[in-house]
Legacy VTK file of the C-alpha trace (Angstrom):
# vtk DataFile Version 3.0
C-alpha trace
ASCII
DATASET POLYDATA
POINTS 186 float
4.203 -0.030 -22.698
7.503 1.277 -21.215
10.048 0.106 -18.647
8.370 1.780 -15.638
4.973 0.090 -16.678
6.829 -3.280 -16.885
8.148 -2.638 -13.353
4.677 -1.942 -12.275
3.492 -5.266 -13.635
6.509 -7.006 -12.085
5.004 -5.556 -8.645
1.641 -6.971 -9.359
3.257 -10.493 -10.127
5.084 -10.270 -6.870
1.709 -10.622 -5.160
0.976 -14.349 -5.517
4.528 -15.187 -4.394
3.918 -13.170 -1.081
0.602 -15.003 -0.467
1.866 -18.599 -1.633
4.742 -18.090 0.880
2.532 -18.532 3.746
0.876 -21.783 2.249
4.072 -23.629 1.797
4.196 -26.617 4.254
6.043 -25.870 7.520
8.438 -28.535 6.892
9.511 -27.014 3.624
9.652 -23.333 4.620
9.627 -22.668 8.496
8.133 -19.792 10.326
11.276 -17.486 10.336
12.211 -18.381 6.710
8.449 -17.745 5.668
8.215 -14.494 7.439
11.572 -13.377 6.078
10.605 -14.431 2.477
7.221 -12.764 2.615
8.810 -9.471 3.902
11.421 -9.759 1.090
8.604 -9.603 -1.522
6.906 -6.894 0.062
9.834 -4.707 0.209
10.861 -5.806 -3.376
7.426 -4.503 -4.298
7.891 -1.192 -2.351
11.407 -0.726 -4.111
9.776 -1.442 -7.483
7.009 1.386 -6.730
9.878 3.859 -5.944
11.728 2.734 -9.062
9.039 2.916 -11.541
8.013 6.354 -10.593
11.681 7.551 -10.519
12.269 6.259 -14.094
9.077 7.412 -15.454
9.824 11.106 -14.174
13.573 10.814 -15.082
13.326 9.364 -18.367
10.166 11.421 -19.475
8.112 8.159 -19.703
5.104 9.292 -17.615
1.861 7.925 -19.269
-1.921 8.013 -18.534
-1.661 4.191 -18.383
1.267 4.451 -15.854
-0.683 6.935 -13.867
-3.660 4.455 -13.654
-1.775 1.176 -13.299
0.684 2.355 -10.588
-1.895 3.166 -7.852
-3.608 -0.071 -8.743
-0.647 -2.018 -8.187
-0.038 -0.240 -5.038
-3.536 -1.039 -3.672
-3.414 -4.639 -4.679
-0.223 -5.322 -2.715
-1.402 -3.455 0.289
-4.732 -5.058 0.442
-3.296 -8.472 -0.372
-0.940 -8.148 2.401
-3.507 -6.873 4.852
-5.964 -9.805 4.119
-2.972 -12.110 4.602
-2.213 -10.479 7.901
-5.777 -10.827 9.127
-5.702 -14.523 8.293
-2.573 -14.837 10.222
-4.225 -12.913 13.139
-1.406 -10.317 13.015
-3.762 -7.427 12.120
-7.279 -6.613 13.247
-10.033 -6.859 10.748
-11.107 -3.328 11.867
-7.733 -1.995 10.738
-7.985 -3.827 7.423
-11.442 -2.253 6.810
-10.372 1.244 7.770
-7.353 1.011 5.512
-9.227 -0.786 2.526
-12.366 1.167 2.871
-10.319 4.421 2.734
-8.495 3.219 -0.568
-11.865 2.409 -2.026
-13.399 5.780 -0.990
-10.455 7.902 -2.083
-10.029 6.056 -5.410
-13.781 6.618 -6.100
-13.437 10.343 -4.935
-10.645 10.790 -7.439
-12.637 9.238 -10.317
-15.447 11.489 -9.627
-13.272 14.505 -9.367
-11.668 13.636 -12.616
-14.987 13.095 -14.192
-16.011 16.703 -13.384
-12.505 18.027 -14.593
-11.216 18.676 -10.934
-8.686 15.937 -10.457
-6.051 18.256 -9.409
-8.025 19.216 -6.229
-7.467 15.812 -4.887
-3.943 15.161 -5.987
-1.687 13.276 -3.445
-0.876 15.470 -0.551
1.789 14.978 2.038
-0.518 13.466 4.524
-1.230 10.883 1.904
2.410 10.149 1.318
3.143 9.935 5.275
0.068 7.360 5.508
1.608 5.273 2.525
4.989 5.413 4.306
3.515 4.215 7.759
1.531 1.487 6.188
4.507 0.347 4.368
6.603 0.111 7.481
3.899 -1.454 9.539
2.969 -4.055 7.055
6.615 -4.898 6.448
7.199 -5.265 10.287
3.955 -7.306 10.726
4.994 -9.657 7.806
8.440 -10.308 9.434
6.810 -10.532 12.799
9.646 -12.233 14.666
11.798 -10.419 17.224
15.376 -9.341 16.063
17.638 -9.633 19.068
15.645 -7.633 21.713
13.631 -5.573 19.341
9.909 -6.507 19.626
8.983 -6.303 15.834
5.407 -7.645 16.186
4.727 -4.834 18.843
6.389 -2.155 16.698
4.148 -3.479 13.737
0.962 -3.273 15.785
1.751 0.318 17.050
2.671 1.403 13.565
-0.364 -0.111 11.909
-2.589 1.619 14.255
-0.791 4.854 13.666
-1.248 4.198 10.025
-5.020 3.442 10.365
-5.328 6.770 12.243
-3.550 8.697 9.448
-5.619 6.707 6.881
-8.656 8.249 8.473
-7.223 11.837 8.665
-6.033 11.632 5.067
-9.394 10.528 3.818
-11.295 13.403 5.716
-8.556 15.856 4.312
-9.410 14.566 0.652
-13.113 14.762 1.316
-12.790 18.364 2.733
-10.896 19.182 -0.578
-13.583 17.864 -2.762
-16.401 19.382 -0.529
-14.692 22.815 -0.594
-14.604 22.612 -4.315
-18.273 21.563 -4.661
-19.172 24.667 -2.282
-17.284 27.113 -4.551
-19.020 25.845 -7.603
LINES 1 187
186 0 1 2 3 4 5 6 7 8 9 10 11 12 13 14 15 16 17 18 19 20 21 22 23 24 25 26 27 28 29 30 31 32 33 34 35 36 37 38 39 40 41 42 43 44 45 46 47 48 49 50 51 52 53 54 55 56 57 58 59 60 61 62 63 64 65 66 67 68 69 70 71 72 73 74 75 76 77 78 79 80 81 82 83 84 85 86 87 88 89 90 91 92 93 94 95 96 97 98 99 100 101 102 103 104 105 106 107 108 109 110 111 112 113 114 115 116 117 118 119 120 121 122 123 124 125 126 127 128 129 130 131 132 133 134 135 136 137 138 139 140 141 142 143 144 145 146 147 148 149 150 151 152 153 154 155 156 157 158 159 160 161 162 163 164 165 166 167 168 169 170 171 172 173 174 175 176 177 178 179 180 181 182 183 184 185
């Protein structure tokens, strides 16, 4: 265990707080406050994701356990948030299935590729990072949901989550092509 791994566990511990925020009675935590607090927890998780990776690289604390638990924490926060957004009727179940299905498929693909000694062929690519960035922005917008002045936050969130879903499909196809190309060359 090291500091980056503790930060990753902190990110996992944020998830129940994000979820519980939407179950606090309305008279205790009103709509705008609820949305703000949930968005705060989600953004805090995103910042901790960046911080644990930065510290691991900067301090030379990269570990096999960290390489395992970090993407698990990422997937847990995204999946938990998406399920919550579906329940709140802010995201279509189709979008959630696309994003969650891709995460499961690519994780399984990476595990299989690691099993045959070819994990570097499905390393994170730019399109995967772009997909993750769009997902993060979309989920944050949809958690906040309320307009800010004249800025239609919920509309921007809907447009961004659909773009993220499209990139999710494209990135999955990219990783599948990488694996298929490797398999054909062997």
